[in-house]
C-alpha positions as CSV (number, residue, x, y, z in Angstrom):
1,M,206.1,155.5,-99.7
2,T,204.0,158.5,-99.0
3,D,201.8,158.5,-95.9
4,A,199.3,161.0,-97.4
5,P,198.5,160.1,-101.1
6,E,198.2,163.2,-103.2
7,A,195.0,162.1,-104.9
8,A,193.2,160.2,-102.1
9,V,189.4,160.0,-102.3
10,P,187.5,161.8,-99.5
11,D,187.6,160.1,-96.1
12,D,183.8,160.0,-95.6
13,F,183.6,156.6,-97.3
14,H,186.3,153.9,-97.5
15,V,187.0,151.3,-100.1
16,F,189.4,148.9,-98.3
17,D,191.1,146.1,-100.3
18,T,192.4,143.0,-98.6
19,T,193.4,141.0,-101.7
20,L,197.0,140.8,-100.5
21,R,196.1,139.3,-97.2
22,D,192.6,137.7,-97.1
23,G,192.4,137.2,-100.9
24,A,195.7,135.3,-100.7
25,Q,194.0,132.7,-98.6
26,R,192.2,131.3,-101.6
27,E,193.1,127.8,-102.5
28,G,195.5,127.9,-105.5
29,I,196.9,131.4,-104.8
30,N,200.5,131.6,-103.6
31,L,201.9,135.1,-103.8
32,T,205.5,136.0,-103.8
33,V,206.7,139.3,-102.5
34,A,207.1,140.5,-106.1
35,D,203.5,139.4,-106.8
36,K,202.2,141.4,-103.8
37,L,204.1,144.5,-104.9
38,T,202.7,144.2,-108.4
39,L,199.1,143.7,-107.0
40,A,199.6,146.7,-104.7
41,R,200.5,148.9,-107.7
42,H,197.5,147.7,-109.7
43,L,195.2,148.4,-106.7
44,D,196.7,151.8,-106.1
45,D,196.3,152.6,-109.8
46,Y,192.6,151.7,-109.5
47,G,192.2,154.2,-106.7
48,V,191.1,152.2,-103.6
49,G,191.6,154.1,-100.4
50,F,193.4,151.3,-98.4
51,I,195.5,148.3,-99.3
52,E,195.9,145.7,-96.6
53,G,199.4,144.2,-97.3
54,G,199.5,141.4,-94.8
55,W,200.6,140.5,-91.3
56,P,204.1,141.8,-90.6
57,G,205.9,139.7,-88.0
58,A,203.7,136.7,-88.6
59,N,205.8,135.5,-91.6
60,P,209.0,136.6,-93.3
61,R,207.2,137.2,-96.6
62,D,204.8,139.8,-95.2
63,T,207.6,141.5,-93.2
64,E,209.7,141.8,-96.4
65,F,206.7,143.1,-98.3
66,F,206.3,146.1,-96.0
67,Q,210.0,146.8,-96.1
68,R,210.1,146.8,-99.9
69,A,206.8,148.6,-100.3
70,R,208.2,151.5,-98.3
71,A,211.2,151.7,-100.6
72,E,209.7,150.8,-104.0
73,I,206.1,152.1,-104.2
74,D,205.1,155.7,-104.1
75,F,201.3,155.3,-103.5
76,R,199.3,157.9,-105.4
77,H,195.8,157.0,-104.1
78,A,195.9,154.4,-101.4
79,Q,197.3,154.1,-97.9
80,L,199.1,150.9,-96.9
81,V,197.6,148.9,-94.0
82,A,199.3,146.4,-91.7
83,F,197.1,143.6,-90.2
84,G,197.6,142.1,-86.8
85,A,196.1,141.0,-83.5
86,T,195.5,142.8,-80.2
87,R,198.0,142.1,-77.5
88,K,197.9,138.6,-76.0
89,A,196.0,137.9,-72.8
90,G,198.1,138.7,-69.7
91,V,200.9,140.4,-71.7
92,R,201.6,144.2,-71.5
93,V,201.0,145.8,-74.9
94,E,204.5,147.3,-74.7
95,D,206.0,143.8,-74.4
96,D,204.0,142.1,-77.1
97,P,206.3,141.3,-80.1
98,Q,203.4,141.1,-82.6
99,V,202.3,144.6,-81.7
100,A,205.9,145.9,-82.0
101,A,206.1,144.3,-85.5
102,L,203.0,146.3,-86.5
103,L,204.8,149.5,-85.6
104,D,208.0,148.4,-87.2
105,S,206.2,148.0,-90.5
106,Q,205.8,151.8,-90.5
107,A,202.4,151.4,-92.2
108,P,200.3,154.5,-91.5
109,V,197.2,152.5,-90.9
110,I,196.8,149.3,-88.8
111,T,193.9,146.9,-88.7
112,L,193.6,144.8,-85.6
113,V,191.5,141.7,-85.4
114,A,189.6,141.0,-82.1
115,K,187.1,138.6,-80.8
116,S,183.5,139.8,-80.4
117,H,182.0,136.4,-79.9
118,V,182.0,135.6,-76.2
119,R,182.4,131.9,-76.7
120,H,185.4,132.5,-79.0
121,V,186.9,134.7,-76.2
122,E,186.6,131.9,-73.7
123,L,187.4,128.9,-75.9
124,A,189.9,130.3,-78.5
125,L,191.6,133.0,-76.5
126,R,191.2,131.2,-73.2
127,T,190.6,134.4,-71.3
128,T,187.8,136.3,-69.8
129,P,185.4,138.7,-71.5
130,E,186.8,141.6,-69.4
131,E,190.4,140.8,-70.3
132,N,189.4,140.7,-74.0
133,L,188.0,144.2,-73.8
134,A,191.2,145.3,-72.0
135,M,193.2,143.8,-74.9
136,V,191.2,145.8,-77.4
137,R,191.5,149.0,-75.4
138,D,195.2,148.8,-74.6
139,T,196.3,147.9,-78.1
140,I,194.3,150.6,-79.9
141,A,195.5,153.2,-77.4
142,H,199.1,152.1,-77.8
143,L,199.0,152.3,-81.6
144,R,197.2,155.6,-81.5
145,A,199.9,157.0,-79.2
146,H,202.5,156.1,-81.8
147,G,200.6,158.1,-84.4
148,R,198.9,155.2,-86.2
149,R,195.3,155.2,-87.5
150,V,193.5,152.1,-86.3
151,F,190.7,150.0,-87.7
152,L,189.3,147.1,-85.6
153,D,187.9,143.9,-87.3
154,C,185.4,142.3,-85.0
155,E,185.7,138.6,-86.0
156,H,182.6,136.4,-86.0
157,F,180.6,139.5,-85.1
158,F,177.2,138.5,-86.4
159,E,177.2,135.1,-84.7
160,G,178.5,136.7,-81.5
161,Y,175.8,139.3,-81.7
162,A,173.2,136.6,-82.0
163,L,174.6,134.8,-78.9
164,D,175.2,137.9,-76.7
165,A,174.4,141.2,-78.3
166,D,175.4,143.2,-75.3
167,Y,178.9,141.8,-75.2
168,A,179.4,142.1,-79.0
169,K,178.3,145.8,-78.8
170,S,180.6,146.3,-75.8
171,V,183.6,145.3,-78.0
172,V,182.5,147.9,-80.6
173,R,182.0,150.6,-78.0
174,T,185.4,149.9,-76.3
175,A,187.2,150.1,-79.6
176,H,185.4,153.3,-80.5
177,E,186.2,155.0,-77.2
178,A,189.8,153.8,-77.3
179,G,190.3,155.7,-80.6
180,A,189.6,153.2,-83.4
181,D,188.5,155.2,-86.5
182,V,186.4,152.3,-87.8
183,V,185.0,149.2,-86.3
184,V,184.4,146.5,-88.9
185,L,181.6,144.0,-88.4
186,C,182.9,140.7,-89.9
187,D,180.7,137.9,-91.3
188,T,183.6,135.6,-90.8
189,N,181.7,132.4,-91.6
190,G,179.8,134.0,-94.5
191,G,176.5,132.7,-93.3
192,M,174.5,135.9,-93.1
193,L,171.7,137.2,-95.4
194,P,171.2,140.9,-96.4
195,A,168.2,141.6,-94.2
196,Q,170.0,140.2,-91.2
197,V,173.1,142.3,-91.9
198,S,171.1,145.4,-92.4
199,A,169.2,145.0,-89.1
200,V,172.3,144.3,-87.1
201,V,174.3,147.2,-88.6
202,R,171.5,149.6,-88.1
203,T,171.1,148.7,-84.4
204,V,174.8,148.6,-83.6
205,L,175.3,152.0,-85.2
206,A,172.5,153.5,-83.1
207,D,173.6,151.9,-79.9
208,T,177.3,152.6,-80.1
209,G,177.9,155.7,-82.2
210,A,180.9,154.1,-83.7
211,R,181.8,154.4,-87.4
212,L,181.1,151.0,-88.8
213,G,182.5,148.9,-91.7
214,I,181.6,145.6,-93.2
215,H,183.7,142.5,-94.1
216,A,181.6,139.8,-95.7
217,Q,182.6,136.3,-96.8
218,D,180.6,134.7,-99.7
219,D,179.6,131.3,-98.3
220,T,175.9,132.0,-99.0
221,G,176.6,133.7,-102.3
222,C,175.5,137.0,-100.6
223,A,178.8,138.8,-99.9
224,V,178.3,141.6,-102.3
225,A,174.6,141.9,-101.4
226,N,175.5,141.8,-97.7
227,T,178.1,144.5,-98.2
228,L,175.6,146.8,-99.9
229,A,173.0,146.0,-97.3
230,A,175.4,147.2,-94.6
231,V,176.0,150.4,-96.6
232,D,172.2,150.9,-96.8
233,A,172.1,150.6,-93.0
234,G,174.9,153.2,-92.4
235,A,178.3,151.5,-92.8
236,T,180.8,153.8,-94.5
237,H,183.7,151.3,-94.9
238,V,183.7,148.3,-97.1
239,Q,186.3,145.5,-97.1
240,C,186.6,143.6,-100.4
241,T,189.0,141.5,-102.5
242,A,189.7,141.7,-106.2
243,N,187.6,139.2,-108.1
244,G,186.2,138.0,-104.8
245,Y,189.3,135.9,-104.0
246,G,189.4,134.5,-100.5
247,E,189.2,131.5,-98.2
248,R,186.6,128.8,-99.0
249,V,184.3,130.4,-101.6
250,G,185.8,133.9,-101.3
251,N,185.1,137.4,-100.1
252,S,182.9,140.3,-101.2
253,N,184.1,141.1,-104.7
254,L,185.7,144.6,-105.0
255,F,184.6,145.3,-108.6
256,P,180.8,144.8,-108.4
257,V,180.8,146.6,-105.0
258,V,182.6,149.6,-106.4
259,A,180.6,149.6,-109.6
260,A,177.3,149.5,-107.6
261,L,178.4,152.3,-105.3
262,E,179.4,154.5,-108.2
263,L,176.7,153.7,-110.7
264,K,173.7,152.6,-108.6
265,Y,174.2,154.7,-105.5
266,G,175.8,157.7,-107.2
267,R,178.6,157.6,-104.6
268,P,182.0,158.5,-106.0
269,V,184.4,156.2,-104.2
270,L,187.3,156.2,-106.8
271,P,189.3,159.1,-108.2
272,P,187.7,160.5,-111.4
273,G,188.0,158.3,-114.5
274,K,189.2,155.2,-112.6
275,L,185.9,153.3,-112.8
276,A,186.6,152.8,-116.6
277,E,189.7,150.9,-115.6
278,T,187.7,148.2,-113.7
279,T,187.8,145.5,-116.4
280,R,191.5,146.0,-117.1
281,I,192.5,145.9,-113.4
282,S,190.4,142.8,-112.8
283,H,192.0,140.9,-115.6
284,A,195.5,142.2,-114.7
285,I,195.1,140.9,-111.2
286,A,193.9,137.6,-112.4
287,E,197.1,137.3,-114.5
288,V,199.3,138.0,-111.5
289,V,197.6,135.3,-109.3
290,N,197.7,133.0,-112.3
291,L,193.9,132.3,-112.4
292,T,191.8,132.4,-115.5
293,P,189.4,135.5,-115.3
294,S,185.8,134.4,-114.7
295,T,184.0,134.9,-118.0
296,H,180.7,135.4,-116.2
297,Q,181.8,137.8,-113.5
298,P,179.5,140.8,-113.2
299,Y,180.7,144.0,-114.9
300,V,184.1,142.7,-115.9
301,G,183.6,139.2,-117.4
302,V,183.8,138.8,-121.2
303,S,180.2,137.5,-121.1
304,A,178.9,140.3,-118.8
305,F,177.5,142.1,-121.8
306,A,177.3,139.3,-124.3
307,H,174.0,138.7,-126.1
308,K,173.0,135.5,-127.8
309,A,169.2,135.3,-128.2
310,G,167.7,136.7,-131.3
311,L,165.0,138.5,-129.3
312,H,167.7,140.3,-127.3
313,A,169.6,141.2,-130.5
314,S,166.5,142.7,-132.1
315,A,165.9,144.9,-129.1
316,I,169.6,145.9,-128.8
317,K,169.6,146.9,-132.5
318,V,167.0,149.5,-131.5
319,D,168.5,150.5,-128.2
320,P,171.3,148.7,-126.4
321,D,170.0,149.9,-123.0
322,L,166.9,147.7,-123.5
323,Y,168.9,144.6,-122.4
324,Q,171.8,146.1,-120.6
325,H,171.7,147.6,-117.1
326,I,174.6,149.9,-117.8
327,D,176.8,151.1,-120.7
328,P,179.7,148.5,-120.5
329,A,182.2,151.3,-121.4
330,L,181.6,152.7,-117.9
331,V,183.5,149.8,-116.4
332,G,185.9,149.4,-119.4
333,N,184.0,146.4,-120.9
334,T,182.4,146.0,-124.3
335,M,179.1,144.6,-125.6
336,R,179.5,141.4,-127.6
337,M,177.1,139.7,-130.0
338,L,177.3,135.9,-129.9
339,V,176.4,134.0,-133.1
340,S,174.7,130.7,-132.6
341,D,171.7,128.6,-133.8
342,M,169.6,131.0,-131.7
343,A,170.7,133.9,-133.9
344,G,168.3,136.0,-135.9
345,R,168.8,138.6,-138.5
346,A,169.5,141.3,-135.9
347,S,172.2,139.2,-134.3
348,I,174.0,138.8,-137.6
349,E,173.7,142.4,-138.6
350,L,175.0,143.6,-135.2
351,K,177.9,141.0,-135.3
352,G,178.8,142.2,-138.8
353,K,178.9,145.8,-137.5
354,E,181.1,144.7,-134.6
355,L,183.5,143.0,-137.0
356,G,183.5,146.0,-139.3
357,I,181.6,144.3,-142.1
358,D,178.8,146.3,-143.7
359,L,176.0,144.0,-144.6
360,G,174.2,147.0,-146.3
361,G,170.7,146.0,-145.2
362,D,170.9,143.1,-147.6
363,R,168.1,140.9,-146.3
364,E,168.8,138.0,-148.7
365,L,172.5,138.0,-147.6
366,V,171.7,138.1,-143.9
367,G,169.1,135.3,-144.4
368,R,171.7,133.1,-146.1
369,V,174.2,133.7,-143.2
370,V,171.5,132.9,-140.6
371,E,170.5,129.7,-142.3
372,R,174.2,128.6,-142.8
373,V,175.0,129.2,-139.1
374,K,172.0,127.2,-138.0
375,E,172.9,124.3,-140.4
376,R,176.5,124.2,-139.2
377,E,175.6,124.5,-135.6
378,L,173.2,121.6,-136.0
379,A,176.2,119.7,-137.4
380,G,178.2,120.5,-134.2
381,Y,180.0,123.8,-135.0
382,T,179.9,126.6,-132.4
383,Y,180.4,130.2,-133.4
384,E,179.9,131.9,-130.1
385,A,183.3,130.6,-129.0
386,A,184.9,130.9,-132.5
387,D,184.5,134.5,-133.7
388,A,187.3,134.1,-136.2
389,S,185.7,131.1,-138.0
390,F,182.4,133.0,-138.1
391,E,184.1,136.1,-139.6
392,L,185.6,133.9,-142.3
393,L,182.2,132.4,-143.0
394,L,180.6,135.9,-143.1
395,R,183.2,137.3,-145.5
396,E,182.8,134.2,-147.7
397,E,179.1,135.0,-148.0
398,V,179.6,138.7,-148.5
399,G,182.3,138.1,-151.2
400,G,180.6,135.2,-152.8
401,K,183.6,132.9,-152.4
402,P,185.9,131.6,-149.7
403,L,189.0,133.6,-148.6
404,R,191.9,131.5,-149.9
405,F,195.5,132.3,-149.0
406,F,196.5,128.7,-149.9
407,T,194.8,125.6,-151.3
408,V,195.4,122.3,-149.6
409,E,196.0,119.3,-151.9
410,S,196.2,116.8,-149.1
411,W,197.4,116.2,-145.6
412,R,198.1,113.1,-143.5
413,A,199.2,112.4,-139.9
414,I,201.0,109.3,-138.8
415,V,201.4,108.0,-135.2
416,E,204.1,105.2,-135.0
417,D,204.0,102.9,-132.0
418,R,207.6,101.8,-131.4
419,P,208.7,98.6,-129.6
420,D,210.3,100.5,-126.7
421,G,206.9,102.1,-125.9
422,T,207.6,105.5,-127.3
423,H,205.7,107.1,-130.2
424,A,206.7,109.1,-133.2
425,N,204.3,111.7,-134.7
426,E,204.7,112.8,-138.3
427,A,202.6,114.9,-140.6
428,T,202.8,115.7,-144.3
429,V,201.1,118.6,-145.9
430,K,200.8,119.2,-149.6
431,L,199.4,122.6,-150.7
432,W,199.5,125.4,-153.3
433,A,200.3,129.0,-152.4
434,K,200.9,131.9,-154.8
435,G,201.2,129.4,-157.7
436,E,203.8,127.2,-156.0
437,R,203.3,123.6,-154.9
438,I,204.8,122.9,-151.5
439,V,205.2,119.6,-149.8
440,V,206.4,119.5,-146.2
441,T,206.9,116.8,-143.6
442,A,207.3,117.6,-139.9
443,E,207.4,115.9,-136.6
444,G,205.7,116.9,-133.4
445,N,204.9,115.9,-129.8
446,G,201.5,114.7,-131.1
447,P,199.7,114.4,-134.5
448,V,198.0,117.8,-134.2
449,N,201.3,119.5,-133.2
450,A,203.0,117.8,-136.2
451,L,200.3,119.1,-138.5
452,D,200.6,122.5,-137.1
453,R,204.4,122.5,-137.6
454,A,204.1,121.1,-141.2
455,L,201.5,123.8,-142.1
456,R,203.7,126.5,-140.6
457,V,206.8,125.4,-142.4
458,A,205.0,125.1,-145.7
459,L,203.6,128.7,-145.5
460,E,206.2,130.8,-143.5
461,R,208.5,131.4,-146.5
462,I,205.7,132.8,-148.6
463,Y,203.9,134.4,-145.7
464,P,206.5,135.6,-143.2
465,Q,203.6,137.2,-141.1
466,L,203.0,133.7,-139.7
467,A,206.3,133.8,-137.8
468,S,204.6,135.7,-134.9
469,M,201.6,133.3,-134.6
470,E,201.4,130.4,-132.2
471,L,198.7,128.1,-131.0
472,V,198.0,129.0,-127.3
473,D,195.0,126.8,-126.5
474,Y,193.4,123.6,-127.8
475,K,190.1,122.1,-126.6
476,V,188.4,118.9,-127.7
477,R,184.8,117.9,-127.0
478,I,182.9,114.8,-127.9
479,L,179.5,116.0,-128.9
480,E,176.4,114.7,-127.2
481,G,174.2,112.2,-128.9
482,A,177.0,110.2,-130.4
483,L,178.5,107.0,-129.2
484,G,181.9,105.5,-128.7
485,T,184.8,105.8,-131.1
486,G,182.5,106.8,-134.0
487,S,181.2,110.0,-132.3
488,I,181.5,113.5,-133.7
489,T,184.3,115.6,-132.4
490,R,184.5,119.4,-132.0
491,V,187.9,121.1,-131.7
492,L,188.4,124.7,-130.6
493,V,191.8,126.3,-131.3
494,S,193.0,129.6,-129.9
495,T,195.9,131.4,-131.7
496,S,197.9,134.5,-130.8
497,D,200.1,136.9,-132.8
498,G,201.4,138.6,-129.7
499,R,198.9,141.5,-130.1
500,G,195.7,139.5,-129.6
501,E,194.0,136.1,-129.8
502,W,191.4,134.5,-132.0
503,S,189.5,131.3,-131.9
504,T,188.5,128.9,-134.6
505,V,186.4,125.7,-134.8
506,G,186.5,122.4,-136.6
507,V,184.1,119.4,-136.5
508,A,184.6,115.9,-137.9
509,E,184.2,112.3,-137.1
510,N,187.8,112.1,-135.9
511,V,189.9,114.5,-133.8
512,I,192.7,114.9,-136.3
513,A,190.3,116.0,-139.1
514,A,188.5,118.4,-136.8
515,S,191.8,119.8,-135.6
516,W,192.9,120.4,-139.2
517,Q,189.8,122.4,-140.0
518,A,190.4,124.6,-136.9
519,L,194.1,125.1,-137.9
520,D,193.2,125.9,-141.5
521,D,190.8,128.6,-140.3
522,A,193.3,129.9,-137.7
523,Y,196.1,130.4,-140.3
524,A,193.6,132.0,-142.8
525,Y,192.3,134.4,-140.2
526,G,195.8,135.2,-139.0
527,L,196.8,136.2,-142.5
528,L,193.6,138.2,-142.9
529,R,194.3,140.0,-139.6
530,A,197.9,140.7,-140.8
531,G,196.5,142.5,-143.9
532,V,197.5,139.9,-146.5
533,T,195.3,140.0,-149.6
534,P,193.6,136.6,-150.4
535,E,194.4,134.8,-153.6
536,G,192.0,135.0,-156.6
C-alpha cells in the first residue's frame, strides 16, 4: 500500500467515499473481506481521494481488511482511511484500545466520530460537555503525534447546532485547533433541507475558521442537494457512498455528486478521463454487493438518457441536447430510444439508426412500423423492454418478410400431476430447419423450461451457435383490464450469449403460449446476433 498515491487529485477539494463502512450498513448488503477489497480497487480506479475502509478493532472483518489492503492493494489515486471513535470518557488516550487499533491499522488517514449534540453527550456518552471536548482534543493530538492525518465527523451536528449552536461550534473549533485537517458536519438523521444546510455551513465556517466537510443521509430525499448546498456555502470535503448505499434510505450518492461537481460546477475532482468511467464503476459496484443497478439512477441508470415520447424524439433528431442536460458519453452512458405506442416517426428512425438499420427516409415504411407497433402494444406487447423483438419486427418490415431460421410445425407442453404429489413437465417440439424435419421431446423443471430445452435440443445440431445461449430472466405479467383465468398474459424473456443480453416479448391468453412466442424470438435474435443467415 502506498501512503502517497502517485496520481492523487489536488488536496484543495476532497471526494471521500464511505461505501465500505457507511454504505455497508444498508439492509441487504453483507460484505466479505474479499468484497471490500474488490470495492476498494474499483473506487481507487475511479479516482476518489479517500476510501474509508471500516472500523479496525471493532470487528475482525474490518481488522483483516486493513491487514490485507496493506499487502494486496497498491492504491494509485486514493488514500485508505480508518474510522473510529475518540477516546472513552475518563480513559487516557494512550490506554484506549480502540485508539490503539486505529494506529495499528497503519492507515495514513483516520476519521474520528465525535458528539456535537450536547444532549447526546450527556445521555449517550454519559459525560460532561467539557470532557467531550477533552476527548476530541486528546485523541486528535495523539493521532497527529503519530503522524496520522485526522478528519473529525461531528455526529448529529445540525440538530445539535439547533439546540445549542455555541456548543456545536465549540466542538468544531476544538477539533480544528487540535490539528484536525477537516471537520465534517453530519446530517446523521437525514432530516435537513438544502437552505438549512447552506446557512449553517456558512455560519460555522465564518465563526470557526475550520475546513469543513459534509456528510448527508437521504431521509428527506435531499442528500445530494444538501451536499451541493454545503459546497456552495464553502465546504471542501464531501462524504458519499457509491449508488447512495447506506443505512435506512441511504447516503449522498457519490456519482451524481461527482458528476455535478465536474460538469455543473466545473470543478475537476477526479483524475483526467475518469468521469467517463462513472457508469461502469457504478454497475460494477452493484454487482459486487449483489444488488440490481437502479435503472432510473441519475447519470448512470440505463433509463437516465432514455427517450420515449414522440415529441422528445422529434426534437432529439434535430439536436440531442434539446432534451438532455449533458452528453451521456461524458459519464460513460448512452442515449436510448424507447419504442412504444407513444412512438412517432422520429422515434422509429432514431431507433433504427441505433440498431444499425438504415430506413433511408422511407416515410411509408416508417409509417407502417409506427402503426404496427401501436397495434401490437394495444394488444399487450411492450417494445421498450424488448428491443430484440422490436428489431425482428423492424427487419421484417424492411425486408418484406419475417426472418426465419426455422419453421415451427407444432409444439405442446404437458404437466402431469402424480399421485405422490410430484409433477412431471414434458414438452414436444416439431419444426423444420434447413430442409430437415426435427421432432424432439424434453423434460424440464416446469413447462416453459421443458419447451426451452426441447427447442434447444432441436436446433443445436444445426445451429451450434445456440450452445452459448441461456435464458437468464423470465417475467410474467397479467395485463390490466382482464379478469381471472381468461386474462391476457405478457411474458418477457432475457437471454444471454456470454457477451451480452437481449430481451424478447410474447403475449397470449395463456402463459405457455406467451412464453413460446418470447422463446421463439429469443432464439431467432440470438442466431441473427451470431451472424447466421436466415432461411429463404
